[in-house]
C-alpha distance (Angstrom), angle and dihedral (degrees) to the residues before:
residue distance angle dihedral
M1 . . .
R2 3.77 . .
R3 3.90 113.4 .
R4 3.76 118.7 -118.4
A5 3.74 115.3 -114.4
L6 3.87 103.1 -116.3
I7 3.68 115.1 -142.5
A8 3.76 122.6 -87.5
S9 3.87 118.6 -106.4
P10 3.81 96.0 -113.5
L11 3.83 87.7 68.9
L12 3.63 91.1 51.1
L13 3.81 91.0 58.3
A14 3.93 93.7 56.3
T15 3.68 112.9 120.1
P16 3.95 113.1 -150.1
A17 3.69 115.5 177.3
V18 3.72 114.7 -71.1
G19 3.78 110.4 -122.1
A20 3.84 93.6 28.0
R21 3.78 114.4 131.4
G22 3.77 109.3 -89.8
V23 3.80 93.4 21.0
I24 3.75 119.2 117.5
E25 3.91 121.2 -161.9
L26 3.89 107.2 -151.9
M27 3.76 119.3 -166.7
T28 3.77 119.7 -141.7
A29 3.66 145.1 145.3
D30 3.90 135.3 -117.6
H31 3.84 94.3 -100.2
R32 3.63 111.7 142.9
P33 3.08 134.8 -115.3
Y34 3.75 89.9 17.6
A35 3.81 97.5 50.8
S36 3.84 130.7 3.3
A37 3.71 124.0 -169.1
S38 3.76 91.9 -163.6
G39 3.74 140.0 25.5
P40 3.79 132.6 56.9
E41 3.82 97.3 -61.8
P42 3.80 125.8 52.7
G43 3.84 95.2 -147.4
F44 3.84 126.0 -92.1
V45 3.81 96.3 -90.2
L46 3.80 94.6 53.9
T47 3.80 88.3 46.1
L48 3.84 90.7 53.1
V49 3.87 95.5 43.1
A50 3.78 92.6 49.7
E51 3.74 93.5 50.7
L52 3.83 90.2 51.5
F53 3.71 91.3 53.8
R54 3.73 92.2 43.7
M55 3.80 90.1 55.7
L56 3.83 87.0 57.5
G57 3.84 91.5 48.2
L58 3.72 92.3 -106.9
Q59 3.82 129.3 129.8
V60 3.74 124.7 -143.1
V61 3.86 132.9 -148.6
F62 3.83 117.2 -161.6
R63 3.71 119.2 -141.0
F64 3.84 112.8 -166.3
L65 3.83 115.9 -154.9
P66 3.85 135.1 150.1
W67 3.85 103.3 -74.9
P68 3.86 98.5 -110.5
Q69 4.00 87.5 54.0
A70 3.83 93.0 42.2
E71 3.79 90.9 53.6
A72 3.90 90.9 45.9
R73 3.71 92.3 50.0
A74 3.81 95.6 47.1
A75 3.90 89.9 50.6
A76 3.85 92.2 48.6
T77 3.86 98.9 41.8
P78 3.75 118.4 80.8
G79 3.80 112.3 -134.4
A80 3.79 93.0 16.6
A81 3.93 126.1 132.9
I82 3.75 131.6 -156.3
A83 3.90 133.9 -161.9
P84 2.91 147.4 -134.8
L85 3.78 97.7 10.6
A86 3.87 130.4 163.0
R87 3.83 114.9 -135.4
T88 3.72 113.9 -121.3
P89 3.77 133.8 163.2
A90 3.88 91.6 -106.8
R91 3.78 89.2 55.1
E92 3.74 98.1 40.5
G93 3.71 101.8 95.3
R94 3.95 96.6 35.9
F95 3.82 95.9 66.4
L96 3.76 145.2 45.1
W97 3.78 103.7 -127.8
A98 3.67 100.7 -139.4
V99 3.79 109.8 170.5
A100 3.86 132.9 -0.6
L101 3.81 96.0 -137.3
F102 3.87 100.5 -168.3
E103 3.74 141.6 -33.6
D104 3.67 108.9 -89.1
P105 3.82 113.2 -147.5
S106 3.88 125.5 -149.1
G107 3.78 132.1 -164.0
F108 3.70 143.7 139.8
A109 3.85 131.6 -71.8
T110 3.73 128.2 -165.1
L111 3.70 138.1 -179.5
H112 3.72 106.3 -163.2
L113 3.79 106.2 30.8
R114 3.84 141.9 26.0
P115 3.79 109.3 -70.4
P116 3.75 114.9 -119.2
D117 3.65 115.9 -99.4
T118 3.96 97.3 -157.2
L119 3.83 137.0 31.3
E120 3.76 88.7 -111.7
E121 3.78 92.1 58.9
A122 3.88 90.2 46.4
L123 3.91 90.9 54.5
A124 3.89 88.3 65.2
L125 3.89 90.0 59.7
P126 3.88 120.6 106.4
R127 3.87 94.8 -134.6
I128 3.68 134.9 -3.5
A129 3.86 121.2 -160.2
V130 3.87 117.4 -133.0
L131 3.78 133.3 169.4
G132 3.82 102.9 -102.6
G133 3.78 118.2 -111.8
G134 3.88 91.8 8.4
P135 3.85 133.9 123.1
A136 3.88 90.8 -99.7
E137 3.73 91.3 59.8
A138 3.76 93.5 43.8
F139 3.77 93.2 49.6
L140 3.88 92.7 51.0
R141 3.75 95.9 45.6
A142 3.78 92.8 50.8
R143 3.80 85.8 57.6
G144 3.89 93.4 53.2
F145 3.74 103.1 -96.1
S146 3.69 113.8 157.9
N147 3.71 97.3 162.3
L148 3.87 94.2 80.6
A149 3.90 125.0 128.0
P150 3.87 105.1 -160.5
M151 3.91 110.2 -147.7
P152 3.83 127.3 -159.3
G153 3.83 93.3 -134.3
R154 3.77 147.3 -10.5
A155 3.85 93.4 -86.4
E156 3.78 90.5 58.6
A157 3.86 93.6 46.4
L158 3.85 91.4 49.7
A159 3.73 89.7 48.5
A160 3.72 93.6 53.0
L161 3.78 89.3 50.9
D162 3.81 90.0 50.9
R163 3.71 95.9 49.9
G164 3.87 92.9 44.6
E165 3.90 89.7 -115.5
A166 3.83 86.5 125.0
S167 3.82 124.8 37.3
A168 3.70 92.6 -155.5
W169 3.94 144.1 -0.7
F170 3.74 117.8 -130.2
C171 3.90 108.8 -154.5
A172 3.63 147.9 124.9
L173 4.03 104.5 -56.0
P174 3.80 94.1 -133.9
K175 3.87 88.2 53.3
L176 3.80 92.6 46.7
R177 3.96 92.4 51.0
A178 3.86 89.9 49.2
N179 3.75 99.5 43.0
L180 3.92 106.3 37.2
G181 3.84 90.1 64.1
R182 3.83 93.2 179.6
P183 3.75 139.4 69.6
A184 3.77 102.3 -49.9
L185 3.82 139.5 157.3
L186 3.69 121.3 -127.4
G187 3.74 124.6 -162.3
P188 3.74 125.3 -148.8
P189 3.88 125.0 -77.9
I190 3.92 107.7 -77.8
F191 3.82 94.9 -175.7
A192 3.73 140.5 -10.4
Q193 3.83 132.0 -150.9
P194 3.67 130.7 -174.7
A195 3.80 119.9 -95.3
W196 3.84 107.1 -142.5
L197 3.84 139.2 -154.9
A198 3.71 98.8 -138.2
L199 3.82 129.9 -171.1
N200 3.69 136.3 -153.3
P201 3.84 102.5 -108.6
K202 3.90 92.9 -136.6
G203 3.78 126.8 77.1
S204 3.83 97.2 -7.6
D205 3.83 120.2 164.7
V206 3.73 91.4 -163.3
P207 3.80 118.5 108.9
V208 3.75 97.6 -143.6
P209 3.85 98.3 -161.6
L210 3.83 89.8 53.7
L211 3.85 89.5 46.5
R212 3.85 88.7 54.9
E213 3.93 89.3 47.6
A214 3.73 89.1 53.6
F215 3.69 92.2 50.0
E216 3.89 91.6 50.6
A217 3.71 88.3 49.2
L218 3.80 90.1 57.8
E219 3.68 91.1 46.6
A220 3.68 92.4 49.4
D221 3.80 99.3 53.6
G222 3.87 92.6 43.1
S223 3.87 98.1 -109.8
L224 3.90 90.9 118.3
Q225 3.75 93.0 54.4
H226 3.79 94.5 42.3
L227 3.82 90.5 53.7
V228 3.87 103.2 41.8
L229 3.87 106.6 28.6
P230 3.74 94.3 75.2
F231 3.84 92.3 57.6
L232 3.81 92.6 43.7
G233 3.75 92.9 58.2
A234 4.02 93.2 -119.2
R235 3.68 126.1 128.1
Q236 3.74 118.1 -103.7
């Protein structure tokens, strides 16, 4: 089938009045390649989300905040949306889980040695950098990892790799590809979790069944795969 032409980035940066009828405020963070607060491209998640809302006749305004603030604001603001969000027990009742946008793969990255291919290999490493409080840390701790070095952000994780203070960094692979920016080794996907478009359950103008139909249309005509697969490291 013929792929849909996704909207161009200048339209994504338009700023209709928040609170106006048909305007959705979406909370996110500057996490490339998912979302970018600056530069020529807004990030593949924002491109996808804006297209879904456009197909329903809705406009979207993106509000970039540090992730804990973005999540708190989305949970407290009737009618707001947030993406990309991992679904966890703590978040379950705070949001309406509208669309699982894609499966987000996580794995290990290294600068100075071969990355581990399995969790068993990773257990033998002295220290593994993770983003503190995130799903990657929770995943490894649930599997008995005690060799973790939680980091406040990506700059600190990269510096720890650079200085040899961490042997590897465990994170979402699209984020690792975008943030390492230097010769690095990436291991295979270890696990994947859905990245969601979620809504505040109160006061939303979004017809969720139609939103899901729009997503299925993008999936059926190949537009979804064309947009996300290059960032997920899969072949088109």
